[in-house]
C-alpha positions in Angstrom: 10.9 -14.0 28.6 12.4 -14.8 25.2 16.2 -15.2 24.8 17.8 -13.0 22.3 21.1 -13.4 20.4 24.1 -13.0 22.7 25.2 -9.6 21.6 22.0 -7.9 22.6 21.6 -6.8 26.2 19.6 -9.2 28.4 20.9 -8.9 31.9 23.6 -6.2 31.7 23.8 -3.1 33.9 20.7 -1.0 34.1 20.7 2.2 32.1 20.6 5.4 34.0 17.6 7.6 34.4 19.4 10.2 32.3 19.6 7.7 29.5 15.9 7.1 29.7 15.0 10.8 29.8 17.2 11.6 26.9 15.7 8.7 24.9 12.2 9.9 25.7 13.1 13.5 24.6 14.6 12.3 21.4 11.4 10.4 20.6 9.3 13.4 21.6 11.4 15.7 19.4 11.3 13.5 16.3 7.6 12.6 16.5 6.5 16.2 17.3 8.4 17.5 14.2 6.7 14.9 12.0 3.2 15.1 13.4 3.0 18.9 13.7 3.5 19.0 9.9 1.5 15.9 9.0 -1.5 16.9 11.1 -1.8 20.6 10.5 0.9 22.7 8.8 1.4 20.7 5.6 -2.2 21.3 4.7 -2.0 25.0 5.6 1.2 25.4 3.5 -0.4 23.7 0.5 -3.5 25.8 0.8 -1.3 28.9 0.7 0.5 27.8 -2.5 -2.4 26.1 -4.3 -5.8 27.0 -2.9 -7.7 25.8 -5.9 -6.4 22.3 -5.9 -5.5 22.0 -2.2 -7.3 18.7 -1.6 -5.6 16.8 -4.5 -2.2 18.4 -3.8 -2.4 17.4 -0.1 -3.5 13.8 -1.0 -0.5 13.4 -3.3 2.0 14.9 -0.9 0.7 13.1 2.1 0.3 9.8 0.3 3.9 9.9 -1.2 5.2 10.9 2.2 3.5 7.9 3.9 4.9 5.6 1.2 8.4 6.9 1.8 8.0 6.5 5.6 6.8 2.9 5.1 10.1 1.9 3.4 12.5 4.3 5.2 12.3 2.5 8.6 13.5 -1.0 7.5 15.9 0.3 4.9 17.7 2.7 7.3 17.6 0.1 10.0 19.3 -2.4 7.8 21.9 0.0 6.6 22.7 1.1 10.2 23.1 -2.6 11.2 26.1 -2.7 8.8 27.5 0.8 9.5 31.2 0.6 10.5 31.8 4.3 11.1 34.1 5.2 14.0 31.1 7.2 15.4 29.2 3.9 15.8 26.5 2.2 13.8 23.5 4.2 15.1 24.8 7.7 15.8 25.5 8.7 12.2 21.9 7.8 11.3 20.4 9.5 14.3 22.2 12.8 13.5 22.1 12.8 9.7 18.5 11.7 9.8 17.3 14.6 11.9 19.4 17.1 10.0 18.0 15.7 6.7 14.5 16.0 8.1 15.2 19.7 9.0 16.4 20.3 5.4 13.2 18.7 4.0 11.0 20.9 6.2 13.0 24.0 5.1 12.3 23.1 1.5 8.5 22.7 2.3 8.3 26.2 3.8 10.7 28.1 1.7 10.0 27.0 -1.9 6.5 28.0 -3.1 5.9 25.1 -5.5 3.7 22.0 -5.0 6.3 19.6 -6.5 9.0 21.1 -4.2 6.7 20.9 -1.2 6.0 17.3 -2.0 9.7 16.5 -2.5 10.6 18.3 0.7 8.0 16.4 2.7 9.2 13.1 1.2 12.8 14.0 2.2 11.6 14.9 5.7 9.7 11.6 6.0 12.7 9.6 4.7 15.2 11.4 7.0 13.1 11.6 10.2 12.2 7.9 9.9 15.8 6.9 9.4 16.6 8.6 12.7 13.6 6.9 14.4 14.8 3.5 13.1 18.3 4.1 14.6 16.8 5.3 17.8 14.6 2.2 18.2 17.6 0.0 17.6 19.4 1.4 20.6 16.9 -0.1 23.0 17.8 -3.8 22.7 21.5 -2.9 22.4 21.6 -0.9 25.6 18.5 -1.7 27.8 18.3 -4.9 29.8 15.1 -7.0 29.7 14.2 -6.0 33.3 14.0 -2.3 32.2 12.3 -2.8 28.8 8.8 -2.2 30.0 9.8 1.1 31.8 11.7 2.3 28.7 8.9 1.2 26.4 6.4 3.1 28.5 8.6 6.3 28.3 8.8 5.9 24.6 5.0 5.4 24.4 4.5 8.4 26.6 6.7 10.5 24.3 5.1 9.2 21.1 1.5 9.9 22.3 2.4 13.3 23.9 3.9 14.3 20.6 0.4 14.7 19.1 -0.9 17.4 21.4 2.6 19.0 21.5 2.7 18.9 17.7 -0.8 20.3 17.3 0.0 23.0 19.9 3.1 24.0 17.9 1.1 24.1 14.7 -1.6 26.3 16.3 1.1 28.6 17.8 3.1 29.1 14.6 0.6 28.4 11.9 1.9 27.8 8.3 4.7 30.4 8.5 8.4 29.4 8.5 8.4 29.1 12.3 5.7 26.4 12.1 8.2 24.1 10.3 11.6 25.4 11.5 11.0 25.6 15.2 9.9 21.9 15.5 12.8 20.9 13.3 15.3 22.8 15.5 13.7 21.2 18.6 14.1 17.8 17.1 17.8 18.5 16.3 18.4 19.6 19.9 16.5 16.6 21.5 18.3 14.0 19.2 21.7 15.6 19.8 21.2 15.3 23.6 20.8 11.6 23.2 23.2 10.9 20.4 26.3 12.8 21.5 26.9 10.9 24.8 25.7 7.6 23.4 28.2 4.8 23.8 27.7 3.3 20.3 29.9 0.7 18.8 30.3 0.2 15.0 29.3 -3.0 13.2 31.9 -5.7 13.3 34.6 -5.1 10.7 34.7 -8.8 9.7 31.1 -8.6 8.2 31.4 -9.1 4.5 29.6 -6.7 2.1 26.3 -8.0 0.9 24.9 -8.0 -2.6 21.8 -6.1 -3.7 19.9 -9.4 -3.8 21.0 -10.3 -0.2 20.2 -6.8 1.0 16.6 -6.7 -0.3 16.1 -10.4 0.4 17.0 -9.9 4.1 13.7 -7.9 4.7 11.7 -11.1 4.6 11.5 -12.9 7.8 9.8 -16.3 7.5 7.0 -16.5 10.1 7.4 -20.3 10.2 10.9 -20.0 11.4 10.2 -17.0 13.7 6.5 -17.2 14.5 6.6 -14.8 17.5 8.0 -12.1 15.3 5.1 -12.5 12.9 2.5 -12.5 15.6 4.0 -9.4 17.2 3.9 -7.6 13.8 0.3 -8.6 13.3 -0.8 -7.7 16.8 0.8 -4.3 16.3 -0.9 -3.8 13.0 -4.3 -4.6 14.4 -3.9 -2.4 17.5 -2.7 0.5 15.5 -5.6 0.1 13.1 -8.0 0.3 15.9 -6.2 3.4 17.3 -5.8 5.5 14.2 -8.2 4.4 11.5 -11.2 6.5 12.7 -9.2 9.6 13.7 -9.4 11.5 10.4 -13.2 11.3 10.4 -13.8 12.6 13.9 -14.7 16.1 12.8 -17.2 14.8 10.2 -18.6 12.4 12.8 -19.2 15.3 15.3 -20.9 17.4 12.7 -23.2 14.9 11.0 -24.0 12.4 13.8 -23.6 14.3 17.1 -24.8 17.6 15.7 -22.0 19.9 16.7 -22.2 23.3 15.0 -19.6 24.0 12.4 -18.1 26.8 14.4 -17.5 24.5 17.4 -16.2 21.4 15.6 -12.6 22.4 15.5 -12.5 23.3 19.2 -14.3 20.1 20.2 -11.9 18.0 18.1 -8.9 19.6 19.8 -10.4 19.0 23.3 -11.2 15.3 22.5 -7.8 14.7 20.9 -6.0 16.3 23.8 -8.0 14.2 26.2 -7.3 11.0 24.3 -3.6 11.4 23.8 -2.8 12.9 27.2 -4.5 9.9 28.9 -2.7 7.6 26.6 0.7 9.1 27.4 0.2 9.0 31.2 -1.2 5.4 31.0 1.8 4.3 28.9 4.3 5.7 31.3 2.7 4.1 34.4 1.9 0.7 32.8 5.3 0.4 31.3 6.8 0.6 34.7 4.1 -1.8 36.0 4.9 -4.4 33.3 8.5 -4.6 34.5 7.3 -5.1 38.1 4.9 -7.8 37.0 7.2 -9.3 34.4 4.2 -9.4 32.0 3.6 -7.9 28.6 0.7 -9.7 26.9 -1.9 -8.9 29.6 -1.5 -5.2 28.7 -2.2 -5.9 25.1 -5.3 -7.7 26.0 -6.5 -4.9 28.2 -5.7 -2.5 25.3 -7.9 -4.4 22.9 -10.8 -4.5 25.4 -10.6 -0.7 26.2 -10.3 0.2 22.5 -13.3 -2.0 21.7 -15.4 -0.4 24.4 -14.5 3.1 23.2 -15.3 2.3 19.6 -18.7 0.7 20.5 -19.6 3.8 22.4 -18.7 6.0 19.5 -20.8 3.8 17.2 -24.0 4.2 19.4 -23.5 7.8 20.6 -25.5 10.7 19.2 -24.7 13.2 22.0 -21.4 14.7 23.1 -20.9 13.4 26.7 -20.6 9.7 25.7 -18.1 10.8 23.0 -15.9 12.2 25.8 -16.2 8.9 27.7 -15.3 7.1 24.5 -12.2 9.1 24.0 -11.3 8.5 27.6 -11.5 4.7 27.0 -9.6 5.0 23.7 -6.8 7.0 25.4 -6.4 4.5 28.3 -6.6 1.6 25.9 -4.0 2.9 23.5 -1.8 3.7 26.6 -2.0 0.1 27.7 -0.6 -1.0 24.4 2.1 1.7 24.0 3.3 0.8 27.5 4.7 -2.5 26.2 4.8 -2.0 22.4 8.6 -1.6 22.1 9.4 -4.1 24.9 7.3 -6.7 23.2 9.0 -6.0 19.8 12.6 -6.2 21.2 12.0 -9.5 22.9 11.1 -11.4 19.7 13.9 -10.2 17.4 15.2 -13.1 15.2 18.8 -11.9 15.3 21.0 -9.4 17.1 22.9 -8.8 13.8 19.7 -7.3 12.2 18.2 -5.3 15.1 17.7 -2.1 13.1 16.2 -3.9 10.1 13.9 -6.1 12.2 12.6 -3.2 14.2 12.1 -1.2 11.0 10.0 -4.1 9.7 8.0 -4.0 13.0 7.6 -0.3 12.6 5.9 -0.7 9.2 3.0 -2.2 11.1 2.1 1.3 12.4 2.5 3.0 9.0 0.2 0.7 7.0 -3.0 1.3 9.1 -2.5 5.1 8.4 -2.9 4.3 4.7 -5.4 1.4 4.7 -7.7 3.0 7.3 -8.6 6.1 5.2 -9.0 3.9 2.1 -11.5 1.6 3.8 -13.4 4.3 5.7 -15.4 5.7 2.7 -16.5 2.1 1.8 -17.8 1.5 5.3 -19.4 5.0 5.5 -21.2 4.3 2.3 -23.0 1.2 3.6 -26.8 1.8 3.5 -27.8 5.3 3.0 -24.4 6.8 3.6 -22.8 8.4 6.7 -22.8 5.0 8.4 -20.4 5.8 11.3 -21.6 2.8 13.3 -20.4 0.6 10.5 -17.0 2.3 10.5 -16.5 2.1 14.3 -17.9 -1.4 14.7 -15.6 -2.7 11.9 -12.6 -1.0 13.5 -13.6 -2.5 16.9 -13.7 -6.0 15.4 -10.2 -5.5 13.9 -8.9 -4.3 17.3 -10.4 -7.2 19.2 -8.4 -9.6 17.0 -5.3 -8.3 18.7 -6.5 -10.0 21.9 -6.4 -13.2 20.0 -3.2 -12.9 18.1 -1.2 -11.8 21.2 -2.0 -15.2 22.8 -0.1 -16.9 20.0 3.2 -15.3 21.2 4.9 -18.1 23.1 8.3 -16.7 24.2 7.0 -13.6 26.0 4.7 -13.7 29.1 
């Protein structure tokens, strides 16, 4: 395994099970709050306020929110690296981030104006992602290498479980105030359980203030000097693209290619999504533990690429529903393989222990970009030929995902 800078934890005492559980709950709370809104309730709220222009209004709000999320992670991570508060460097961002996210969701649900809804959603994305950045930075600072796989698996479990949990919360509370405020309150509770007992030290007082040029210049990490960091970023981007790019079009695919009746599409999508993400969560938890036992990370990424490719090929050739269920099973297991070691792999190639938050924030941008690029490319692929070309969409996505099996082999300092 790679050697990190001396101030990160390599061989220190193992963290307790309580620490791991609290970390997993914090991840679950944060991602559930974000995803319940992003997947369902934001669209319902916009439809209530602006039914005539709901598609355009949703595109603007969601697009600006995604753009804010892209930059929030590394910016908040960098600032937390330099935070000298007596409460530590991560805890202020954990707590203030989740509180700010709750305020943003309150604005979304309480102010009946599209500009206010958009601003509130951007504030929620900014704040929740700041909290996520600080939460991720606690892993290399507290968890020894021998436990990174297990902890990564728990984080993957929580992140994947957040999708069915978030969708369930959205279905239960719909677009009313509870649909926004209950997930926000749950996130506050989960993050507080982790942040309050956290033994968090502030940044060293002797660090000199940096200029604006130094601050923004620090986000570039030269891949020639730190090649493994670059390969991990690219591997993550490719795998996330294969996992998330086709998801928004599943309902259209079921209706036009598989022939599911309009009245049954929503239920079928819910069943397929629940199957995929539940299998992914369970696989992540089990394989994270296994990766520590085997002292291996890269083999799980390779397995993920193969399973994702198989599932995407099956979607490309299927015209009936049973193979689609099998495809979602393969996709769920494949993404679980990757999420089992995702965070462990990232924390083992960090260029410097002084910039943990910033570097992990840069790594996290690799999972935000596919969520923007995928929907932009999909219409072009679907338009190939006579239109509705779902095989082109899924086969292209499969090819992108398979590249991760190649890029992961270029990582030299992690087994």
